C-alpha positions in Angstrom: 0.0 -0.2 0.2 1.3 3.3 -1.0 0.7 6.4 0.8 -0.8 9.8 -1.3 -1.8 12.2 1.5 -2.1 13.2 4.9 -3.1 15.9 7.4 -0.4 18.3 8.0 -2.3 19.7 11.2 -5.5 19.3 12.5 -7.5 16.0 11.5 -11.0 16.7 10.0 -12.4 15.3 12.5 -10.8 17.0 15.1 -11.8 20.4 12.6 -15.6 19.5 12.9 -15.6 19.4 16.6 -13.6 22.5 17.2 -15.7 24.3 15.0 -18.7 22.7 16.8 -17.7 23.8 20.2 -17.2 27.4 18.9 -21.0 27.6 17.9 -22.1 26.0 20.7 -23.0 22.8 19.0 -21.2 20.8 21.9 -19.4 17.1 21.3 -19.2 15.2 19.3 -19.1 17.8 16.6 -19.2 16.0 13.3 -23.0 14.7 13.6 -24.2 18.1 15.0 -22.5 20.0 12.3 -24.1 17.6 10.1 -27.5 18.1 11.1 -27.3 21.8 11.7 -25.7 22.4 8.0 -28.5 20.7 6.7 -31.2 23.7 7.8 -28.4 26.2 6.0 -27.0 27.2 2.6 -23.3 27.2 2.0 -23.1 31.0 1.0 -20.1 32.4 3.3 -16.9 31.7 1.5 -14.2 30.1 3.2 -10.5 29.5 2.9 -9.0 26.5 1.4 -5.1 25.5 1.7 -3.5 24.7 -1.5 0.0 23.2 -1.4 2.8 25.0 -3.5 4.6 21.3 -4.0 2.9 18.8 -5.7 1.5 16.7 -2.9 -1.9 15.5 -1.6 -1.5 16.6 1.4 -4.2 18.1 3.7 -4.7 21.3 5.9 -7.8 21.8 8.2 -6.2 24.1 10.3 -7.1 27.4 8.4 -10.6 26.8 7.7 -11.2 25.9 11.4 -9.5 29.1 12.3 -11.2 31.3 9.5 -15.3 29.4 10.7 -14.0 30.5 14.6 -12.6 33.9 14.2 -15.7 34.8 11.7 -18.0 33.3 14.3 -16.3 35.6 17.0 -16.3 38.6 14.9 -20.0 38.1 13.9 -21.4 36.5 16.9 -25.0 36.6 15.5 -24.1 34.7 12.7 -26.8 32.1 10.7 -25.0 29.1 12.4 -26.2 26.6 10.1 -25.0 28.8 6.7 -21.6 28.8 8.6 -21.6 25.0 9.2 -23.0 24.3 5.6 -20.4 26.6 4.2 -17.7 24.7 6.4 -19.2 21.3 5.6 -19.3 22.2 1.9 -15.4 23.7 1.7 -14.2 20.4 3.7 -15.8 18.0 1.2 -14.6 20.1 -1.9 -10.9 19.8 -0.4 -11.4 16.2 0.0 -12.7 15.4 -3.2 -10.0 17.7 -5.2 -7.3 15.8 -3.5 -9.0 12.3 -4.0 -10.0 13.2 -7.5 -6.0 14.0 -8.2 -5.1 10.9 -6.8 -7.6 8.7 -8.9 -6.0 10.6 -11.9 -2.6 10.5 -11.0 -2.7 6.6 -9.6 -5.6 5.2 -12.3 -7.4 4.0 -9.2 -11.4 2.8 -9.7 -11.8 2.4 -6.2 -11.9 4.5 -2.8 -12.9 3.6 0.6 -14.1 6.2 3.5 -13.5 5.4 6.9 -13.5 6.8 10.4 -15.9 9.0 12.1 -16.3 11.3 9.3 -17.3 9.3 6.9 -20.7 9.1 8.7 -21.3 12.7 7.6 -24.4 13.0 4.7 -22.7 15.6 3.0 -19.5 14.0 2.2 -21.1 10.4 1.8 -23.2 11.9 -0.8 -20.7 14.1 -2.5 -18.3 10.8 -2.5 -21.1 8.8 -4.4 -20.9 11.2 -7.1 -17.6 9.8 -8.0 -19.5 6.5 -9.0 -20.9 8.5 -11.9 -17.4 8.6 -13.1 -16.5 4.9 -12.6 -15.2 5.0 -9.2 -16.4 2.2 -7.1 -17.1 4.2 -3.4 -17.1 1.7 0.0 -18.1 3.7 3.0 -19.2 1.3 6.0 -22.5 1.3 7.6 -23.3 4.3 9.8 -23.3 1.9 12.7 -19.3 1.4 11.6 -18.4 5.5 11.4 -17.0 5.8 14.9 -14.5 7.9 16.1 -10.9 7.0 16.3 -11.0 6.7 20.5 -12.1 3.3 20.7 -9.4 1.7 18.1 -6.8 4.3 20.5 -8.0 2.6 23.4 -7.5 -0.9 21.7 -4.2 -0.4 20.8 -3.2 1.5 24.4 -4.9 -2.1 26.1 -3.0 -4.1 24.0 0.4 -2.1 24.7 -0.5 -2.2 28.3 -1.2 -6.4 28.7 2.2 -6.5 26.6 4.1 -4.4 29.7 4.2 -1.5 27.9 3.8 1.4 30.5 4.7 5.0 30.0 4.6 7.8 33.3 3.0 11.1 33.4 6.1 12.8 31.4 4.3 11.1 28.3 3.5 13.7 25.7 1.0 13.8 22.7 2.3 13.4 19.2 -0.4 13.8 16.8 1.5 12.2 13.8 2.5 8.9 15.2 1.7 6.0 12.7 -0.9 4.9 14.7 -3.4 7.7 14.4 -1.7 9.5 11.0 -4.4 10.6 9.2 -4.1 9.4 5.7 -5.9 8.3 2.8 -4.1 5.7 0.3 -5.2 4.0 -2.5 -4.3 0.7 -4.2 -3.9 0.7 -7.8 -6.4 -1.5 -9.7 -6.8 -0.1 -13.6 -4.3 -0.4 -16.0 
């Protein structure tokens, strides 16, 4: 398996959670942003990160910060429109990179995973790739959970195998176990 892109900063789920918290929706943010966005219109122009080098990496800290700053500057902003705009911009960023990967690698199958794969707008937009001959696999919604369970499971197995750390342990967001990536397997000639 070859990795084609990763987040350079905030994971997409983290961005959803922080935006939800700032606009007063609470945790977990993903489903709450998704639900409120259905009541709004994506009419707010939000920034997207584009890297100069030839990469399929993502960055979600800029859009998250823009939403937070906009909400602080305009506390009476229509939260449904803000969530719809945030969700649409995030999805366009994902699709742009996935479509580049499809073009560059000639893959014809992709899979969504993780908690954000439960987002109805993201799921709907990714299903549109099937019109281009791309098979899209998505888990049942009951399987689209936060990575916290996976991290807890990994920690459990480390623990029963005798691995311990003291209270000076620091969080490292890009450990291989928790790195946010998308990958593809070449399946077309």
